[in-house]
C-alpha positions as CSV (number, residue, x, y, z in Angstrom):
1,X,64.5,-40.2,35.0
2,X,62.0,-37.4,35.6
3,X,60.3,-35.9,38.5
4,X,56.8,-33.9,38.6
5,X,55.2,-32.0,41.2
6,X,51.5,-32.0,40.6
7,X,48.6,-29.9,42.1
8,X,45.3,-31.4,41.2
9,X,42.2,-29.1,41.4
10,X,38.4,-30.1,41.4
11,X,36.4,-32.7,43.2
12,X,39.1,-35.0,44.1
13,X,38.6,-35.7,47.6
14,X,36.1,-38.3,48.8
15,X,36.3,-40.2,45.5
16,X,39.3,-42.4,46.4
17,X,41.7,-40.3,44.2
18,X,44.7,-40.8,46.3
19,X,44.5,-44.5,46.7
20,X,43.8,-45.0,42.9
21,X,46.4,-42.7,42.0
22,X,48.7,-45.0,44.4
23,X,47.7,-47.8,42.5
24,X,48.5,-46.2,39.2
25,X,51.9,-44.9,40.3
26,X,53.0,-48.5,41.6
27,X,51.5,-50.0,38.2
28,X,53.9,-47.7,36.4
29,X,56.6,-48.3,38.7
30,X,57.1,-44.6,39.8
31,X,57.9,-43.6,43.5
32,X,56.8,-40.6,45.4
33,X,53.6,-39.7,47.3
34,X,50.1,-38.3,47.0
35,X,48.2,-36.3,49.9
36,X,45.0,-34.4,50.3
37,X,45.3,-30.5,50.6
38,X,43.6,-28.5,53.2
39,X,41.7,-26.7,50.3
40,X,40.1,-29.7,49.2
41,X,42.6,-30.6,46.2
42,X,45.5,-33.2,45.8
43,X,49.2,-32.9,45.6
44,X,51.6,-35.6,44.2
45,X,55.2,-36.0,43.7
46,X,56.1,-38.9,41.5
47,X,59.4,-40.0,39.8
48,X,60.4,-42.3,37.3
49,X,60.9,-43.3,33.6
50,X,59.8,-40.4,31.3
51,X,57.4,-42.6,29.4
52,X,55.7,-43.7,32.9
53,X,55.3,-40.3,34.1
54,X,53.6,-39.3,31.0
55,X,51.1,-42.1,31.2
56,X,50.6,-41.0,34.8
57,X,49.9,-37.5,33.9
58,X,47.1,-38.7,31.5
59,X,45.5,-40.6,34.2
60,X,45.9,-37.8,36.9
61,X,44.1,-35.6,34.4
62,X,40.8,-37.9,34.5
63,X,41.2,-39.5,37.9
64,X,38.8,-42.1,39.2
65,X,35.2,-42.7,38.5
66,X,33.6,-40.0,40.2
67,X,36.2,-37.3,40.2
68,X,35.8,-34.0,38.5
69,X,39.4,-32.8,37.5
70,X,39.2,-29.3,36.9
71,X,43.0,-28.4,36.3
72,X,46.6,-30.1,37.0
73,X,49.2,-27.9,37.5
74,X,52.6,-29.7,36.6
75,X,55.9,-28.7,38.1
76,X,59.2,-30.4,36.5
77,X,61.8,-30.7,39.2
78,X,64.9,-32.6,39.3
79,X,64.8,-36.1,40.5
80,X,66.4,-37.1,43.7
81,X,65.9,-40.8,43.8
82,X,64.9,-40.1,47.5
83,X,61.7,-42.4,47.5
84,X,61.7,-46.1,47.6
85,X,57.9,-46.7,46.8
86,X,54.9,-44.6,46.1
87,X,52.6,-43.7,49.2
88,X,49.6,-42.3,50.3
89,X,50.3,-39.6,52.8
90,X,47.8,-38.5,55.6
């Protein structure tokens, strides 16, 4: 199991990044959350199998149509198993 904490910078709000990220995470059986940040970026925490996290990171670096991802900062953390599913936080 792996856990990553992501900070996605760029034009990532107003393009359904959170909702598409949630769909991508659920498709890969990941748990965690995604939310917009006050500075116009997106923050995520995801937990799951290493290969599913790796595939999710590839998607996060591209994002949905209309997004312009400039940078993704990835912080590896210890998995906690605290999440039951992947959710959009408001």
